[in-house]
Wavefront OBJ file of the C-alpha trace (Angstrom):
o trace
v 25.342 -1.200 -22.313
v 21.783 -0.204 -23.181
v 19.394 1.491 -20.801
v 16.336 1.061 -23.009
v 13.392 -0.564 -21.236
v 11.099 -3.165 -22.759
v 7.645 -1.917 -23.746
v 4.621 -2.731 -21.621
v 2.393 -5.137 -23.544
v -1.298 -5.494 -22.722
v -3.328 -7.595 -25.101
v -2.481 -6.418 -28.603
v -1.223 -3.044 -27.406
v 2.369 -2.052 -26.701
v 3.299 1.039 -24.661
v 6.632 2.773 -24.207
v 5.144 4.978 -21.492
v 4.041 3.117 -18.372
v 2.026 6.055 -17.093
v -1.734 5.984 -17.699
v -3.781 9.147 -17.163
v -7.449 9.863 -16.685
v -9.397 12.658 -18.334
v -11.737 13.849 -15.575
v -11.744 16.763 -13.111
v -9.409 19.087 -15.037
v -10.248 22.798 -14.657
v -10.350 23.241 -18.440
v -10.141 21.050 -21.513
v -7.007 22.935 -22.505
v -5.256 22.025 -19.244
v -6.234 18.395 -19.790
v -4.801 18.371 -23.304
v -1.537 19.978 -22.202
v -1.196 17.729 -19.151
v -1.632 14.595 -21.236
v 0.964 15.863 -23.689
v 3.522 16.726 -21.026
v 3.032 13.429 -19.173
v 4.101 11.418 -22.197
v 1.234 9.002 -21.675
v 0.098 6.858 -24.585
v -3.088 5.521 -22.986
v -5.859 7.600 -21.420
v -8.959 6.481 -19.589
v -12.374 7.867 -20.408
v -15.622 7.240 -18.576
v -18.055 5.723 -21.065
v -20.823 7.899 -19.651
v -18.821 11.043 -20.523
v -17.863 10.138 -24.073
v -20.786 11.796 -25.773
v -21.304 14.655 -23.358
v -21.085 18.057 -24.955
v -18.247 20.372 -23.990
v -17.604 24.000 -25.019
v -17.871 24.806 -28.725
v -20.077 21.795 -29.369
v -17.245 19.290 -29.126
v -17.205 16.029 -27.222
v -14.443 14.732 -24.984
v -13.272 12.454 -27.788
v -12.581 15.471 -30.006
v -9.738 16.392 -27.662
v -8.178 12.915 -27.732
v -6.723 12.127 -31.171
v -6.845 8.400 -31.823
v -3.527 8.464 -33.670
v -1.873 9.728 -30.483
v -3.644 7.959 -27.634
v -5.051 4.525 -27.012
v -8.414 5.085 -25.376
v -9.266 2.974 -22.358
v -12.991 3.246 -21.634
v -13.885 2.570 -18.028
v -17.038 1.570 -16.194
v -16.713 4.267 -13.539
v -19.869 4.792 -11.507
v -21.103 1.199 -11.796
v -22.131 -0.468 -8.546
v -23.061 -3.934 -9.769
v -21.778 -6.418 -12.330
v -24.733 -6.078 -14.692
v -24.370 -2.300 -14.961
v -20.624 -2.599 -15.522
v -21.051 -5.187 -18.283
v -23.666 -3.088 -20.070
v -21.447 -0.009 -19.830
v -18.480 -1.904 -21.273
v -20.617 -3.088 -24.176
v -21.713 0.480 -24.824
v -18.085 1.589 -25.031
v -17.409 -1.053 -27.659
v -20.500 -0.038 -29.616
v -19.208 3.536 -29.673
v -16.210 2.264 -31.632
v -13.579 2.584 -28.921
v -12.421 -1.020 -29.269
v -12.283 -4.023 -26.975
v -10.140 -2.547 -24.214
v -12.008 -1.842 -20.988
v -11.028 -0.788 -17.511
v -13.485 -2.679 -15.362
v -14.712 -0.988 -12.188
v -17.478 -2.414 -9.998
v -17.713 -0.239 -6.917
v -19.031 -1.192 -3.496
v -20.418 2.150 -2.338
v -20.249 5.883 -3.155
v -18.401 6.842 0.031
v -15.315 4.638 -0.252
v -15.409 3.855 -3.986
v -13.644 0.630 -3.100
v -14.119 -2.307 -5.488
v -16.902 -4.793 -4.810
v -15.070 -8.138 -5.020
v -17.890 -10.520 -5.942
v -19.342 -8.230 -8.603
v -15.879 -7.486 -9.972
v -15.073 -11.170 -10.428
v -18.493 -11.872 -11.960
v -18.243 -9.020 -14.457
v -14.656 -9.948 -15.358
v -15.706 -13.498 -16.259
v -18.469 -12.230 -18.549
v -16.371 -9.606 -20.332
v -13.439 -11.959 -20.897
v -15.808 -14.492 -22.456
v -17.153 -11.750 -24.735
v -13.676 -11.007 -26.056
v -12.845 -7.840 -24.138
v -9.287 -7.065 -23.098
v -10.017 -6.423 -19.436
v -7.874 -4.254 -17.180
v -9.452 -4.794 -13.792
v -9.580 -2.363 -10.885
v -9.488 -4.296 -7.630
v -8.427 -4.065 -4.017
v -4.932 -4.921 -2.831
v -6.118 -8.404 -1.831
v -3.577 -10.875 -3.293
v -6.124 -13.718 -3.376
v -8.667 -11.760 -5.396
v -5.926 -10.468 -7.691
v -4.935 -14.048 -8.487
v -8.556 -15.097 -9.060
v -8.998 -12.272 -11.553
v -5.848 -13.347 -13.367
v -7.165 -16.916 -13.492
v -10.423 -15.869 -15.198
v -8.386 -14.194 -17.944
v -8.043 -10.461 -17.302
v -5.189 -8.850 -19.219
v -4.051 -6.695 -16.306
v -4.812 -6.517 -12.600
v -5.026 -2.988 -11.169
v -4.841 -2.979 -7.364
v -5.750 0.233 -5.592
v -2.949 1.961 -3.764
v -5.560 3.822 -1.711
v -9.189 4.904 -2.201
v -9.895 6.710 -5.478
v -9.084 10.415 -5.302
v -7.772 10.203 -1.741
v -4.180 11.137 -2.573
v -2.913 8.901 0.239
v -0.386 6.983 -1.840
v 0.223 3.254 -1.454
v -1.115 2.275 1.958
v -0.322 -1.440 1.914
v 2.931 -1.993 0.026
v 3.357 -5.517 1.363
v 0.152 -6.670 -0.296
v 1.249 -5.040 -3.544
v 4.544 -6.928 -3.268
v 2.704 -10.230 -2.804
v 0.482 -9.516 -5.810
v 3.554 -8.738 -7.899
v 5.403 -11.878 -6.806
v 2.521 -14.125 -7.855
v 1.354 -12.335 -10.992
v 1.742 -13.534 -14.548
v -0.038 -10.526 -16.048
v 0.963 -6.847 -15.824
v 0.162 -5.190 -12.499
v -0.805 -1.520 -12.749
v -1.248 0.394 -9.503
v -4.471 2.346 -9.742
v -6.014 4.994 -7.478
v -4.834 7.005 -4.503
v -1.783 8.629 -6.109
v -1.279 12.101 -4.697
v 2.148 13.210 -5.827
v 5.245 12.192 -7.742
v 6.844 10.232 -4.903
v 3.800 7.925 -4.852
v 4.387 7.101 -8.502
v 8.096 6.497 -7.980
v 7.368 4.183 -5.029
v 4.878 2.117 -7.039
v 7.461 1.517 -9.739
v 10.200 0.807 -7.196
v 7.983 -1.971 -5.827
v 7.956 -3.487 -9.305
v 4.606 -2.348 -10.695
v 4.493 -2.456 -14.488
v 2.407 0.686 -14.681
v 0.573 3.395 -12.721
v -2.802 4.907 -13.536
v -3.755 8.247 -12.017
v -6.124 11.137 -12.549
v -6.921 13.303 -9.539
v -3.282 13.791 -8.522
v -2.696 15.703 -11.751
v -6.136 17.123 -12.535
v -6.654 18.764 -9.130
v -3.065 19.883 -8.543
v -2.567 23.635 -8.285
v -0.655 23.409 -11.566
v -1.821 20.293 -13.429
v 0.670 20.597 -16.271
v 3.633 20.939 -13.942
v 2.409 17.984 -11.891
v 1.999 15.918 -15.061
v 5.655 16.598 -15.846
v 6.610 15.567 -12.318
v 4.638 12.322 -12.626
v 6.431 11.476 -15.869
v 9.839 12.045 -14.283
v 8.842 9.996 -11.232
v 7.642 7.107 -13.377
v 10.914 7.006 -15.271
v 13.018 7.319 -12.101
v 11.054 4.679 -10.206
v 11.168 2.209 -13.070
v 14.907 2.732 -13.547
v 15.494 2.265 -9.826
v 13.593 -1.024 -9.873
v 15.477 -2.315 -12.898
v 18.815 -1.189 -11.469
v 18.194 -3.036 -8.188
v 18.418 -1.164 -4.915
v 20.964 -2.071 -2.261
v 19.640 -4.035 0.730
v 18.686 -2.114 3.855
v 21.072 -2.695 6.748
v 20.764 -2.158 10.468
v 24.377 -1.020 10.779
v 26.678 1.141 8.721
v 28.798 -0.174 5.859
v 31.792 1.959 4.947
v 31.761 3.226 1.381
v 35.535 3.827 1.352
v 38.003 0.897 1.078
v 39.185 -0.550 4.376
v 42.326 -2.169 2.943
v 45.462 -0.478 1.747
v 44.943 2.561 3.945
v 47.749 4.413 5.729
v 48.211 2.882 9.132
v 47.940 5.089 12.140
v 50.592 5.371 14.787
l 1 2 3 4 5 6 7 8 9 10 11 12 13 14 15 16 17 18 19 20 21 22 23 24 25 26 27 28 29 30 31 32 33 34 35 36 37 38 39 40 41 42 43 44 45 46 47 48 49 50 51 52 53 54 55 56 57 58 59 60 61 62 63 64 65 66 67 68 69 70 71 72 73 74 75 76 77 78 79 80 81 82 83 84 85 86 87 88 89 90 91 92 93 94 95 96 97 98 99 100 101 102 103 104 105 106 107 108 109 110 111 112 113 114 115 116 117 118 119 120 121 122 123 124 125 126 127 128 129 130 131 132 133 134 135 136 137 138 139 140 141 142 143 144 145 146 147 148 149 150 151 152 153 154 155 156 157 158 159 160 161 162 163 164 165 166 167 168 169 170 171 172 173 174 175 176 177 178 179 180 181 182 183 184 185 186 187 188 189 190 191 192 193 194 195 196 197 198 199 200 201 202 203 204 205 206 207 208 209 210 211 212 213 214 215 216 217 218 219 220 221 222 223 224 225 226 227 228 229 230 231 232 233 234 235 236 237 238 239 240 241 242 243 244 245 246 247 248 249 250 251 252 253 254 255 256 257 258 259 260 261 262
């Protein structure tokens, strides 16, 4: 019996790790590098607007992310309309990152929730331009299906608002999205701790993307290790198949062949 899982395939990329990590908010570049290493991630997100920003010693963020180790997933973080998001995605491709893009079109700065109409509009344009689009969206099953229909490579429903650490707030909607999906579903945003990651995988998510839960933990490296363990445990639990929940007890010891009482 083999316990080896199948790789996660998105576009032309294949990943053994189903954990995706962001690169923002870490206290130091060194803690970011070590956290990414410990997490086992093979794909990291980078905000296009941060790619060329200088960091200590005259380096850029990309200098800390070896391309032979990580697949870079540029994102359109901070974009509040479709046009801005499309232009940002094009800039990422021009910088030589490739055709992968994590599409984000946000509704407002307070909630950072996705703007549905702009998200769908931008997704259509980027797919037509040959991008492999991983699309951040709400947990609305209808919108998730519409995004799949326009050709995105992965739908990424939010578990909770970005950076909130609330965990998955609407698991039933995530379940519906998963039941109907024909592309990988990666839970994105709102992860606060390892149990949130495990729960996402137990629901059947193909991947989890997180940033703040590790970067702003008291010990980011230790939390990155916890997230890796949770991802593996949650995925194994889903593949193994949990027992059904019951209202009443069910004896775990045999009820036949026992010594009869007087």
